[in-house]
Each structure stands twice: as C-alpha cells, then as structure tokens.
C-alpha positions in Angstrom: 24.9 40.1 15.5 24.0 40.2 12.0 20.9 41.5 9.7 18.5 39.2 9.1 18.6 37.3 5.7 15.6 38.7 3.3 13.0 36.2 2.3 15.1 35.6 -1.2 18.6 35.4 0.4 17.2 32.3 3.0 15.7 30.5 0.4 19.0 30.8 -1.8 21.1 29.7 1.2 18.8 27.2 2.0 18.8 25.5 -1.1 22.4 26.0 -1.6 22.8 23.4 1.3 20.5 21.0 -0.5 17.4 21.8 1.9 14.0 21.4 -0.1 11.8 24.1 0.7 8.1 24.6 0.2 6.6 28.4 0.5 3.4 28.7 2.4 1.1 31.1 0.5 1.7 34.6 2.1 5.0 33.2 4.1 6.9 36.5 2.8 4.8 39.1 4.6 4.1 37.4 7.6 5.8 38.2 10.4 5.3 40.0 13.7 7.4 43.3 13.0 4.6 45.3 14.2 5.1 43.9 17.9 8.9 44.1 18.5 12.3 44.1 16.7 13.2 41.8 14.2 17.1 41.8 14.8 19.9 41.8 14.7 20.1 38.0 14.8 22.2 35.7 16.6 21.5 32.7 15.8 18.9 29.7 15.1 16.3 28.0 17.5 14.8 24.2 17.3 11.7 23.6 18.2 9.1 20.8 18.3 5.4 21.5 17.2 3.7 19.2 19.7 1.6 18.4 16.8 1.4 15.5 14.0 0.7 15.6 10.3 2.5 18.3 7.8 -0.4 20.2 6.9 -1.9 20.9 9.8 1.2 22.0 11.5 2.0 24.3 9.0 -1.3 26.1 9.0 -0.6 25.9 13.0 2.6 27.7 12.9 1.2 30.2 10.3 -2.0 31.4 11.7 -1.2 30.8 15.1 -3.8 30.8 17.7 -6.1 33.0 20.0 -3.4 33.1 22.8 -0.2 33.3 20.6 -0.8 34.7 16.9 1.4 33.3 14.1 3.9 33.1 12.5 5.6 30.8 15.6 8.7 30.1 13.8 10.1 30.6 10.0 10.1 27.2 8.7 8.5 23.8 9.6 10.4 20.6 9.1 8.5 17.9 8.4 9.2 14.2 9.0 10.0 13.9 5.1 12.7 16.6 5.3 10.7 19.4 3.5 11.2 23.1 5.4 8.3 24.7 5.0 8.6 28.2 4.9 5.8 30.1 7.0 7.4 33.6 8.3 9.6 36.4 7.1 10.4 38.7 10.0 9.8 38.3 14.0 8.2 35.5 14.9 6.5 33.8 18.2 8.7 30.9 18.6 11.7 31.8 21.5 10.0 34.1 24.0 12.0 35.6 27.3 15.1 33.5 27.4 18.5 33.4 29.7 20.6 36.4 28.5 23.7 34.4 29.4 22.8 32.2 26.9 22.6 35.1 24.4 25.6 36.0 25.2 27.6 32.8 24.7 25.5 32.4 21.5 26.7 36.0 20.6 30.4 34.7 21.1 29.8 31.3 19.6 31.2 30.0 23.3 27.9 27.9 23.7 29.3 24.3 25.2 27.2 21.4 26.4 26.3 23.0 29.5 24.2 26.1 28.8 25.4 29.0 30.7 22.7 30.1 33.2 21.7 33.7 34.8 18.5 32.7 36.5 16.9 34.8 33.9 14.5 32.6 32.3 10.7 32.8 30.5 8.8 35.3 32.8 11.3 36.7 35.2 12.7 40.7 34.9 15.7 40.1 33.3 14.6 37.6 30.4 15.5 38.7 26.9 13.7 39.0 23.7 14.5 35.6 22.1 11.9 36.6 19.2 14.1 39.3 17.9 17.1 37.6 17.9 16.6 34.0 16.6 15.5 32.4 13.4 13.1 29.3 14.4 12.4 25.8 13.6 9.5 23.9 14.2 9.9 20.2 13.9 6.8 18.4 13.4 7.0 15.7 16.3 4.7 15.3 19.6 7.4 16.2 21.8 6.5 12.6 24.0 9.9 11.1 23.9 8.3 8.2 21.9 7.3 9.7 18.7 10.4 8.9 16.2 12.8 11.4 13.9 13.0 10.2 10.7 16.8 10.3 9.2 15.5 12.5 6.6 14.1 15.1 9.4 17.4 15.2 11.4 19.7 15.5 8.2 16.9 18.7 7.2 17.4 20.2 10.6 21.3 19.6 10.3 21.1 21.8 6.5 18.6 24.2 7.1 20.7 25.2 10.5 24.2 25.4 8.4 22.8 26.9 5.7 21.5 29.8 8.1 25.2 29.9 9.9 27.0 29.6 6.3 25.0 32.4 5.5 25.9 34.8 8.3 29.5 33.0 8.9 28.5 31.8 11.8 30.2 28.2 13.8 27.6 25.3 14.9 27.4 27.1 18.6 25.1 29.7 17.2 22.2 26.8 17.3 20.3 25.9 20.0 17.2 24.3 21.1 14.3 25.8 23.0 15.2 24.0 26.0 18.7 25.7 26.0 17.5 29.0 26.1 14.5 28.7 28.7 14.1 26.3 31.6 10.5 26.2 31.3 11.0 24.3 27.5 11.4 20.8 27.0 12.3 20.9 23.0 13.2 19.6 20.9 12.5 16.5 22.6 14.0 13.1 21.0 17.7 13.7 20.3 20.3 16.0 21.9 21.5 19.4 20.6 25.0 18.9 21.3 25.6 15.9 18.8 23.1 17.8 16.2 25.6 21.1 16.3 28.5 18.5 15.8 26.7 17.1 12.8 26.3 21.1 11.9 29.9 21.9 12.7 31.1 18.8 10.4 28.8 20.0 7.4 30.0 23.5 7.7 33.6 22.6 7.7 33.3 21.7 3.8 31.3 23.4 1.1 27.8 23.6 0.4 26.8 20.4 -2.4 23.8 21.8 -2.9 22.2 18.1 -3.4 19.3 17.3 -1.1 20.3 13.9 0.9 18.7 10.8 -0.7 15.5 10.3 0.2 14.5 5.9 1.0 13.1 4.6 -1.5 9.4 3.8 -0.7 9.0 0.5 0.1 8.2 -1.9 -2.7 4.6 -3.4 -2.6 4.3 -7.1 -1.7 3.9 -8.9 -5.3 0.0 -9.6 -5.1 -1.0 -13.3 -5.9 -2.0 -13.6 -9.3 -6.3 -14.0 -9.9 -6.8 -16.6 -11.6 -9.5 -15.8 -14.3 -13.3 -16.9 -13.7 -14.1 -19.7 -15.4 -17.6 -21.5 -15.6 -17.6 -25.0 -14.0 -18.3 -27.5 -17.2 -21.8 -28.1 -16.9 -23.2 -31.5 -16.2 -25.6 -33.6 -18.5 -27.3 -36.2 -17.2 -26.2 -39.6 -18.5 -28.7 -41.7 -20.7 -30.9 -43.3 -17.9 -31.7 -46.5 -20.0 -34.8 -47.5 -21.9 -36.5 -48.9 -19.4 -36.7 -45.7 -17.6 -39.1 -44.4 -19.6 -41.4 -47.1 -20.2 -42.3 -47.4 -16.4 -44.4 -45.2 -14.6 -41.3 -43.5 -13.0 -41.8 -40.2 -11.7 -38.2 -38.3 -12.3 -36.8 -34.6 -12.5 -35.2 -36.2 -15.3 -38.3 -36.2 -17.6 -38.8 -32.5 -16.6 -35.6 -31.1 -17.4 -35.7 -33.7 -20.8 -39.0 -31.6 -21.4 -37.8 -28.0 -21.0 -34.9 -29.0 -23.4 -37.1 -30.2 -25.9 -38.8 -27.1 -25.6 -35.7 -25.2 -25.6 -35.2 -27.0 -29.1 -38.2 -25.8 -30.8 -39.8 -29.7 -30.2 -42.7 -29.1 -27.8 -45.5 -30.5 -28.0 -47.3 -30.0 -24.6 -50.3 -28.4 -24.2 -49.4 -28.0 -20.6 -45.8 -29.0 -18.5 -43.4 -30.7 -18.7 -43.9 -32.5 -16.0 -41.7 -35.8 -13.9 -44.4 -38.3 -15.5 -43.3 -39.6 -18.8 -46.6 -39.1 -21.1 -47.7 -39.2 -24.8 -46.4 -35.4 -25.1 -43.5 -36.2 -23.9 -43.0 -39.0 -26.7 -44.4 -36.9 -29.6 -42.1 -34.2 -28.6 -39.6 -36.2 -28.5 -40.1 -37.8 -31.3 -39.9 -34.5 -33.4 -36.3 -33.8 -31.5 -35.0 -37.2 -33.1 -36.6 -36.1 -36.5 -34.8 -32.8 -36.1 -31.5 -35.2 -35.5 -31.9 -36.8 -39.0 -33.9 -40.3 -37.2 -36.9 -41.7 -39.4 -39.5 -44.4 -39.3 -38.9 -46.6 -36.2 -35.6 -44.4 -35.0 -38.1 -41.7 -34.7 -40.5 -43.3 -32.7 -39.9 -41.0 -29.7 -39.0 -43.3 -26.8 -35.1 -42.1 -26.3 -32.0 -43.9 -27.3 -28.6 -42.6 -26.0 -27.2 -41.3 -29.1 -30.2 -39.0 -29.1 -30.3 -38.4 -25.5 -26.3 -37.4 -25.6 -27.4 -34.8 -28.7 -30.0 -33.3 -26.2 -27.4 -32.5 -23.2 -30.3 -32.8 -20.6 -28.8 -30.6 -17.3 -28.1 -33.3 -14.5 -30.2 -33.2 -11.7 -29.7 -34.7 -8.1 
C-alpha cells in the first residue's frame, strides 16, 4: 500500500520513464474523491476504451456519461503512445472486484492465474477498486480485431513501470480489468502476463527518460511530374493554288482568308466575308499585298504562295 502520487510527482515519474504526456485541461482537479476514498493505492489497472479516436476517447474518459460520471481513469493511452492525463484522484474505472486479487497484488504475489474468491463485481464481498488502483484506458475497440500498435503497447509498459518505480512496486502490481472482475474482458488483444514480463524487464534497469523512437511516417509515393501545358502548334492552310480563286469555288478557306485580311486591317468588305471569292476579296487581298511591299502586277489581289503563307490562314477541315 502507498500514498497516491501528487499530480506533479505523477508527471515527473511518467516523463522519467520516457512517456509522452499530454495534459487535458482541468485534469488536476478532476476526480471522484467526494464519492469515496482515494488510497491507499496498491497497483495499476489496464483497460480498453471500447471506442475509437483519440480526441473523443479523451473527452469520454474526462467527462464520463450519464450512468457513470468522469473521470473514468487517470490516463488515456492513445494508439500513437501519448498518455493523455484526465484525472487526479479517485476515478470510476475499476469498480468492485475480487478481494483475493487485491491481496495478491498487495503482497506482490500475483501470478499468471488470478486467485479467485468468488466475490466479484456486484457481490456483497467485492472490494472497491476505484480507491486502490491507478487506471489507464487504452484506445481500442476491444473486439479482438482492432490492432494494438507497438507505440501503444510500449506506452502501457512505460506508464505502468513509471508508477511501479515511483512506489517501489514490482510488475506484479499491474493487472488487467479482466483479472479484477469476472464481468470484464479488458484489455482484449494482448496478454497481461506478457505485459508484466515487459514491465519487469524495464524495471530491472534504470529509467532512460528517452521516449521510444516513433516510426517514421511513410514517405509519399513520388508523384509523376506533370508536364507543362503546351499550346499545340497552330495549323495553317497551305496555299491552295492560283486556280482555286479563279473558279466558282465555295469554300470555308475563303471565309477564313477574309477574316485574316480583316484582322490585318486590309478589309474592303461591305459585308462578309463569305465562302465565295468576290471582288471585295480581291481588293482586300490587294491591300494585303501592298502591305507586304508588293507593287504593280504583284499586288493585283490574286493570292500567290508568298503572300498566302505570310497571311497564315488558319487550317479548316
């Protein structure tokens, strides 16, 4: 039996063991001391939350719910290994349990097979575990399928060892809720005997004060370089030949030509341009030829290859 750690001593012990600690605002005064005794303490009890998500689980354990007011533990151990402190004093986490288990924990003789007196939760012979145990709730659905990341198990080990070391206890002072009450199954997903072996190994050496290395986040897959947007080269209609303009051809090429002449400031159109070659087209094209420097018969308004290529008439289908 021991006097419970103060809030400051608890944080010091946890950090000395390399635990990453987060303090929920108000945790130092959050307790159920008005409802019963807190201490002397005999051990540490491990639970699972039957919930998912760190933030929501922390709030649940801090506030509790209608049938069971908070705090529901002293610390919430997240899947990333952070221990979120939510209570300081008596907490509603253990409930009634087997007095034979309490005797074994007190004597530090608890083994892999829990002693049984038949006096469990709800029986008249059960004892108040809320007065005697620190409680840690681990974020896990408790369905046997929800994984227990290495960082979370490491934090269970370190947090338990921190309290045991602070009180001079052995690893046999750490039990699961299922070992305290036959009504419970938590923590489900790892064996408490194995966890006690890990805690014992840690207690055999001095605390390092260094947290366990966190796995590096996976590197994002290299993204494929996005080629710069390029404007496809503009296609221009090849010179259709002089005969194209002397017949009675009707073609969108002539319309496109007229629009280019207008764009170049060479329009002699009253209306249009249109798909048929007209006198307005010839006069407009003659102006374009003069703009290019042609004179005399070279600026008669009949397209030639040189002036046509300079006009850059957009390609038409």
